[in-house]
N, CA, C and O of each residue as an XYZ file, in Angstrom:
568
protein
N     137.574     96.644     91.172
C     136.976     96.024     92.404
C     136.267     95.135     91.985
O     135.748     94.428     92.850
N     136.005     94.862     90.719
C     135.066     93.730     90.615
C     133.741     94.025     89.644
O     133.332     95.177     89.499
N     133.114     92.898     88.999
C     131.786     93.367     88.252
C     130.732     93.300     89.620
O     129.733     93.959     89.331
N     130.638     92.818     90.789
C     129.809     92.909     91.791
C     129.652     94.291     91.960
O     128.596     94.846     91.657
N     130.755     94.981     92.487
C     131.212     96.473     92.874
C     130.446     97.163     91.789
O     129.510     97.959     91.849
N     131.150     96.598     90.697
C     130.507     97.843     89.313
C     128.772     97.622     89.622
O     128.021     98.517     90.009
N     128.449     96.443     89.388
C     126.786     96.519     88.952
C     126.245     96.901     90.500
O     125.029     97.086     90.451
N     126.662     97.038     91.560
C     126.151     97.783     92.586
C     126.201     99.098     92.501
O     125.261     99.830     92.809
N     127.551     99.568     91.982
C     127.548    101.176     92.054
C     126.426    101.543     90.825
O     125.504    102.310     91.099
N     126.518    101.084     89.744
C     125.771    101.314     88.684
C     124.114    101.282     88.995
O     123.271    102.132     88.707
N     123.972    100.141     89.607
C     122.546     99.929     90.130
C     122.108    100.886     91.069
O     120.915    101.180     91.000
N     122.993    101.604     92.183
C     122.612    102.176     92.933
C     122.198    103.734     91.910
O     121.140    104.350     92.032
N     123.051    104.017     91.179
C     122.866    105.505     90.682
C     121.525    105.130     89.313
O     120.661    105.905     88.903
N     121.739    103.959     88.960
C     120.204    103.977     88.084
C     119.147    104.089     89.272
O     118.085    104.643     88.988
N     119.270    103.763     90.179
C     118.258    103.596     91.157
C     117.650    105.254     91.388
O     116.472    105.610     91.385
N     118.707    105.976     91.555
C     118.483    107.533     91.465
C     117.875    107.491     90.510
O     116.652    107.441     90.648
N     118.418    107.493     89.200
C     117.903    107.910     87.904
C     116.238    107.897     87.808
O     115.407    108.754     87.508
N     116.162    106.474     88.218
C     114.755    106.076     88.022
C     113.729    106.823     88.947
O     112.611    107.184     88.579
N     114.289    107.015     90.258
C     113.142    106.977     91.508
C     113.459    108.177     92.748
O     112.841    108.257     93.810
N     114.646    109.117     92.279
C     114.783    110.247     93.203
C     114.392    111.249     92.444
O     115.040    111.436     91.414
N     113.291    112.108     92.736
C     112.390    113.103     91.647
C     113.480    114.361     91.761
O     113.549    115.011     92.804
N     114.098    114.576     90.923
C     115.018    115.817     90.508
C     114.319    117.031     91.255
O     115.024    117.576     92.104
N     112.839    117.617     91.041
C     112.425    118.766     91.846
C     112.368    118.254     93.453
O     112.378    119.021     94.416
N     112.319    117.106     93.507
C     112.380    116.996     94.898
C     113.622    117.183     95.798
O     113.712    117.646     96.935
N     114.642    116.640     94.878
C     116.149    116.470     95.636
C     116.503    118.545     95.440
O     116.894    119.326     96.307
N     116.243    118.748     94.343
C     116.561    120.141     94.354
C     115.799    121.390     95.249
O     116.250    122.474     95.620
N     114.303    120.702     95.453
C     113.766    121.505     96.405
C     113.915    121.200     98.064
O     113.302    121.807     98.942
N     114.887    120.105     98.266
C     114.720    119.475     99.140
C     114.634    120.889    100.444
O     113.774    121.102    101.299
N     116.033    121.716    100.080
C     115.934    122.752    101.011
C     114.855    123.396    101.750
O     114.798    123.593    102.964
N     113.721    123.795    100.543
C     112.450    124.247    100.842
C     111.535    123.551    101.860
O     110.962    123.917    102.887
N     111.643    122.162    101.029
C     110.479    121.266    101.629
C     110.817    120.974    103.382
O     110.116    121.053    104.391
N     112.116    120.643    103.154
C     112.481    120.170    104.958
C     113.795    121.467    105.182
O     114.964    121.081    105.206
N     113.547    122.669    105.305
C     114.620    123.559    105.919
C     115.171    123.020    107.078
O     114.642    122.523    108.073
N     116.539    123.244    106.711
C     117.556    123.007    107.747
C     118.016    121.698    108.015
O     118.918    121.494    108.828
N     117.449    120.790    107.376
C     117.747    119.290    107.297
C     118.911    119.109    106.236
O     118.824    119.262    105.017
N     120.053    118.738    107.006
C     121.278    118.368    106.476
C     121.239    117.611    105.013
O     120.716    116.498    105.082
N     121.646    117.960    103.837
C     121.582    116.967    102.960
C     121.706    115.589    102.985
O     120.979    114.724    102.496
N     122.953    115.490    103.763
C     123.402    114.001    104.069
C     122.430    113.208    104.445
O     122.399    112.081    103.950
N     121.246    113.674    105.562
C     120.167    113.115    105.908
C     119.643    112.474    104.654
O     119.700    111.296    104.301
N     119.188    113.386    104.141
C     118.389    113.127    102.879
C     119.085    112.009    101.835
O     118.504    111.240    101.071
N     120.350    112.157    102.034
C     120.971    111.068    100.942
C     120.959    109.754    101.666
O     120.828    108.809    100.887
N     121.041    109.472    102.731
C     121.274    108.268    103.719
C     119.825    107.905    103.227
O     119.717    106.958    102.448
N     118.741    108.571    103.614
C     117.354    108.136    103.606
C     116.701    107.991    102.400
O     115.731    107.242    102.290
N     117.227    108.760    101.314
C     116.884    108.250    100.185
C     117.623    107.016     99.649
O     117.061    106.351     98.778
N     118.839    106.652    100.096
C     119.506    105.537     99.545
C     119.024    104.631     99.857
O     119.166    103.638     99.143
N     118.098    104.536    101.268
C     117.604    103.275    101.536
C     116.446    102.807    100.536
O     116.242    101.606    100.359
N     115.624    103.886     99.827
C     114.408    103.640     99.537
C     114.875    103.518     98.090
O     114.051    102.977     97.353
N     116.181    103.956     97.443
C     116.392    103.623     95.790
C     117.178    102.063     95.748
O     117.350    101.420     94.713
N     117.540    101.695     96.919
C     118.187    100.716     96.908
C     117.166     99.452     96.861
O     117.297     98.453     96.154
N     116.217     99.703     97.694
C     115.114     98.891     97.971
C     114.388     98.624     96.796
O     114.010     97.502     96.459
N     114.139     99.992     95.985
C     113.205     99.533     94.482
C     113.953     99.295     93.653
O     113.319     98.868     92.689
N     115.339     99.334     93.390
C     115.900     98.805     92.069
C     116.135     97.596     92.382
O     116.361     96.849     91.431
N     116.165     97.011     93.745
C     116.769     95.594     93.817
C     115.037     94.871     93.849
O     115.000     93.648     93.985
N     114.030     95.423     93.760
C     112.727     95.341     93.655
C     112.545     94.737     92.026
O     112.205     93.588     91.743
N     112.869     95.841     91.054
C     112.677     96.317     89.886
C     113.734     95.092     89.040
O     113.301     94.483     88.062
N     114.927     94.897     89.500
C     115.793     94.311     89.026
C     116.302     93.162     90.189
O     117.153     93.470     91.024
N     115.749     91.952     90.149
C     116.068     91.319     91.353
C     117.435     90.576     91.261
O     117.954     90.180     92.305
N     118.032     90.374     90.078
C     119.547     89.973     89.566
C     120.522     90.624     90.452
O     121.530     90.042     90.850
N     120.186     91.967     90.793
C     121.248     93.059     91.442
C     121.204     92.384     92.960
O     122.200     92.326     93.681
N     120.404     92.078     93.187
C     120.507     91.607     95.221
C     121.707     91.032     95.523
O     122.548     91.327     96.372
N     121.651     89.958     94.508
C     122.978     89.129     95.091
C     124.420     90.452     94.493
O     125.436     90.549     95.182
N     124.328     90.920     93.798
C     125.227     92.209     93.224
C     125.751     93.074     94.355
O     126.924     93.280     94.666
N     124.649     93.533     94.901
C     124.152     94.579     96.157
C     125.163     93.713     97.046
O     126.348     94.018     97.180
N     124.613     92.695     97.587
C     125.169     91.829     98.568
C     126.586     91.582     98.648
O     127.130     91.838     99.722
N     127.412     91.040     97.513
C     128.589     90.419     97.247
C     129.403     92.033     97.010
O     130.608     92.104     97.256
N     128.688     93.196     96.554
C     129.833     94.448     96.164
C     130.077     94.831     97.319
O     131.207     95.293     97.475
N     129.217     94.797     98.456
C     128.950     95.398     99.826
C     129.810     94.680    100.684
O     130.373     95.218    101.638
N     129.958     93.285    100.336
C     130.994     92.500    101.049
C     132.569     92.836    100.798
O     133.491     92.667    101.596
N     132.634     93.407     99.345
C     133.739     93.575     99.240
C     134.281     94.693     99.356
O     135.505     94.820     99.333
N     133.292     95.880     99.527
C     133.592     97.256     99.911
C     133.985     97.326    101.359
O     134.946     97.974    101.774
N     133.017     96.477    102.230
C     133.505     96.279    103.581
C     134.805     95.678    103.755
O     135.572     96.221    104.551
N     135.205     94.556    103.085
C     136.350     94.082    103.244
C     137.665     94.865    103.243
O     138.640     94.731    103.982
N     137.436     95.787    102.149
C     138.233     96.776    101.487
C     138.576     98.080    102.662
O     139.572     98.798    102.581
N     137.640     98.178    103.616
C     137.417     99.109    104.443
C     136.960    100.593    103.731
O     137.106    101.688    104.275
N     136.467    100.396    102.599
C     135.315    101.497    102.120
C     134.923    102.802    103.118
O     135.102    104.020    103.090
N     134.261    101.793    104.046
C     133.343    102.909    105.034
C     134.214    103.203    105.983
O     133.755    103.951    106.847
N     135.704    102.757    106.173
C     136.610    103.536    107.133
C     136.037    103.311    108.752
O     136.043    104.018    109.760
N     135.567    101.994    108.438
C     135.171    101.605    110.022
C     136.295    101.071    110.858
O     136.575    101.437    112.000
N     136.936    100.106    110.101
C     137.829     99.296    110.518
C     138.095     99.198    111.933
O     137.876     98.223    112.652
N     138.672    100.493    112.307
C     139.233    100.771    113.588
C     138.291    101.490    114.436
O     138.659    101.836    115.559
N     137.132    101.748    114.027
C     136.273    102.661    115.037
C     135.206    101.740    115.727
O     135.080    100.532    115.525
N     134.382    102.598    116.663
C     133.616    101.743    117.726
C     132.518    102.386    117.078
O     132.325    103.591    117.243
N     131.582    101.491    116.156
C     130.222    101.535    115.277
C     129.189    102.435    116.488
O     128.454    103.351    116.120
N     129.287    102.015    117.868
C     128.261    102.233    119.004
C     128.528    103.326    119.019
O     127.499    103.963    119.243
N     129.642    104.168    118.867
C     129.905    105.726    119.355
C     129.848    106.533    117.988
O     130.345    107.652    118.118
N     129.482    106.324    117.006
C     129.071    106.746    115.699
C     127.877    107.745    115.814
O     127.174    107.629    116.817
N     127.622    108.537    115.067
C     126.492    109.526    114.886
C     125.360    108.297    113.880
O     125.585    107.427    113.039
N     123.931    108.931    114.652
C     122.660    108.122    114.300
C     122.449    107.803    112.659
O     122.120    106.720    112.174
N     122.713    108.976    111.991
C     123.048    108.957    110.703
C     123.654    107.854    109.860
O     123.088    107.215    108.973
N     124.927    107.739    110.298
C     126.206    106.853    110.005
C     125.862    105.765    110.172
O     125.971    104.990    109.222
N     125.309    105.282    111.451
C     125.120    104.016    111.799
C     123.731    103.559    110.722
O     123.793    102.591    109.965
N     122.837    104.224    110.809
C     121.735    103.790    109.936
C     122.420    103.683    108.280
O     122.023    102.789    107.532
N     123.296    104.519    107.900
C     123.699    104.570    106.541
C     124.791    103.099    106.439
O     124.943    102.520    105.363
N     125.395    102.700    107.555
C     126.289    101.229    107.427
C     125.362    100.091    107.430
O     125.528     99.074    106.757
N     124.181    100.357    108.378
C     123.258     99.165    108.531
C     122.799     98.718    106.857
O     122.998     97.686    106.215
N     122.046    100.115    106.490
C     121.652     99.843    105.170
C     122.051     99.158    104.135
O     121.469     98.471    103.295
N     123.361     99.516    104.369
C     124.175     99.323    103.224
C     124.972     97.788    103.467
O     125.057     96.958    102.561
N     125.453     97.606    104.654
C     125.949     96.108    104.992
C     125.372     95.149    105.629
O     125.822     94.070    106.011
N     123.913     95.802    105.758
C     122.859     94.816    106.204
C     123.570     93.943    107.572
O     124.011     94.433    108.612
N     123.502     92.401    107.140
C     123.791     91.249    108.028
C     125.480     91.227    108.044
O     125.980     90.430    108.838
N     126.307     91.967    107.301
C     127.686     91.644    107.591
C     128.481     92.734    108.578
O     129.689     92.969    108.574
N     127.274     93.433    109.570
C     127.925     94.176    110.428
C     126.558     94.393    111.708
O     125.342     94.313    111.538
N     127.155     94.614    112.669
C     126.143     94.623    113.852
C     126.291     95.710    114.091
O     127.402     96.106    114.446
N     125.018     96.720    113.958
C     124.967     98.036    114.331
C     124.139     98.346    115.555
O     122.918     98.274    115.418
N     124.549     98.625    116.537
C     123.446     98.809    117.542
C     122.504    100.044    117.337
O     123.104    101.045    116.947
N     121.332    100.164    117.495
C     120.442    101.152    117.857
C     120.015    101.298    119.332
O     119.966    100.173    119.829
N     119.774    102.002    119.983
C     119.241    102.447    121.205
C     117.726    102.665    121.024
O     117.060    103.027    120.054
N     117.405    102.316    122.309
C     115.559    102.344    122.409
C     115.140    103.338    121.867
O     114.285    103.371    120.983
N     115.832    104.441    122.457
C     115.108    105.738    122.038
C     115.580    106.206    120.686
O     115.171    107.345    120.459
N     116.243    105.741    119.801
C     116.311    105.692    118.420
C     115.567    104.753    117.529
O     115.393    105.193    116.392
N     115.141    103.696    117.747
C     114.057    102.489    117.348
C     113.121    102.997    116.301
O     112.991    102.479    115.192
N     112.359    104.245    116.814
C     111.240    104.780    116.061
C     112.098    105.118    114.749
O     112.034    104.565    113.652
N     112.906    106.160    115.154
C     113.064    106.838    113.852
C     114.085    106.003    113.062
O     114.390    106.372    111.928
N     114.654    104.849    113.622
C     115.575    103.964    112.542
C     114.425    103.235    111.884
O     114.680    103.012    110.701
N     113.393    102.850    112.220
C     112.571    101.883    111.797
C     111.794    102.764    110.611
O     111.526    102.251    109.525
N     111.494    104.018    110.908
C     110.750    104.938    110.087
C     111.547    105.075    108.908
O     110.983    105.030    107.815
N     112.864    105.246    108.990
C     113.799    105.491    107.930
C     113.938    104.060    106.849
O     114.011    104.148    105.623
N     113.950    102.966    107.512
C     114.209    101.696    106.903
C     112.699    101.243    106.310
O     112.552    100.134    105.796
N     111.582    102.211    106.431
C     110.423    101.585    106.081
C     109.987    102.465    104.689
O     109.046    102.122    103.972
N     110.793    103.598    104.446
C     110.291    104.404    103.220
C     110.015    103.922    102.020
O     110.849    103.104    101.632
N     109.166    104.130    101.313
C     108.854    103.599    100.086
C     108.668    104.738     99.213
O     109.114    104.704     98.066
N     108.053    105.732     99.655
C     107.944    107.007     98.639
C     108.706    107.964     98.863
O     109.401    107.947     99.879
N     108.766    109.211     97.809
C     109.767    110.208     98.304
C     109.224    110.750     99.643
O     109.922    110.939    100.640
N     107.725    111.010     99.540
C     107.007    111.672    100.676
C     107.848    110.920    101.981
O     108.396    111.638    102.817
N     107.895    109.715    102.069
C     108.310    108.923    103.255
C     109.879    109.354    103.538
O     110.336    109.280    104.678
N     110.519    109.721    102.638
C     112.163    110.062    102.723
C     111.650    111.641    103.544
O     112.183    111.984    104.599
N     110.903    112.215    103.082
C     110.627    113.905    103.668
C     110.483    113.481    104.929
O     111.406    113.722    105.706
N     109.269    112.742    105.422
C     108.968    112.608    106.845
C     110.065    111.985    107.152
O     110.828    112.897    106.834
N     110.787    111.121    107.534
C     111.759    110.340    107.685
C     112.695    111.312    108.218
O     113.075    111.297    109.388
N     113.148    112.358    107.141
C     114.019    113.468    107.242
C     114.069    114.030    108.400
O     115.027    114.209    109.152
N     112.434    114.433    108.548
C     112.226    115.630    109.583
C     112.278    114.867    110.786
O     112.748    115.350    111.816
N     111.846    113.760    110.728
C     111.949    112.837    112.182
C     113.194    112.598    112.533
O     113.445    112.762    113.727
N     114.304    112.157    111.631
C     115.808    111.924    111.986
C     116.433    113.684    112.684
O     117.082    114.042    113.668
N     115.906    114.235    111.736
C     116.360    115.866    112.322
C     116.022    116.392    113.533
O     116.683    117.142    114.250
N     114.526    115.761    113.761
C     114.015    116.539    115.308
C     114.699    115.333    116.033
O     115.144    115.654    117.134
N     114.837    114.399    115.787
C     115.508    113.567    116.857
C     116.870    113.767    117.022
O     117.269    113.699    118.184
N     117.739    114.012    116.097
C     119.023    114.580    116.315
C     119.124    116.016    117.378
O     119.782    116.082    118.416
N     118.378    116.965    116.851
C     118.223    118.130    117.652
C     117.744    117.995    118.745
O     118.123    118.810    119.587
N     116.835    117.038    119.135
C     116.537    116.498    120.375
C     117.227    116.111    121.321
O     117.059    116.422    122.500
N     118.151    115.323    120.831
C     119.223    114.540    121.632
C     120.590    115.009    121.181
O     121.344    114.139    120.745
N     120.940    116.033    121.216
C     122.340    116.389    120.875
C     123.345    116.612    122.031
O     124.482    117.068    121.909
N     122.775    116.239    123.107
C     123.676    115.754    124.197
C     124.149    114.334    124.119
O     124.892    113.882    124.989
């Protein structure tokens, strides 16, 4: 898939290695019971990608170009899907990864939790954002 995708994927995993606390990840079922690991992964990905690009600014372009390649290859499987109707966690993940490559709508009632997810800086922020996302989903299942 090319150098940029390679650098993106390696940078992403190095971000986890450097910034995702092993104890936090492994204990997340105790820390935030009931919250699906998928929520934690989406929100933690936002944080680690932000941090790794700050630490290694040369990766910023690789991430942008790499996600562009993945998007063009329909890596996320959204080519024939209505993004508006997707689950909020999936929309957050798509926006975090594809940034300005995609228009992802968020409804007014989702804005606070979406902003909280995108503002994470610490593992504790991730835990709080995941709690908020879980509560939002539970409260809005209809």
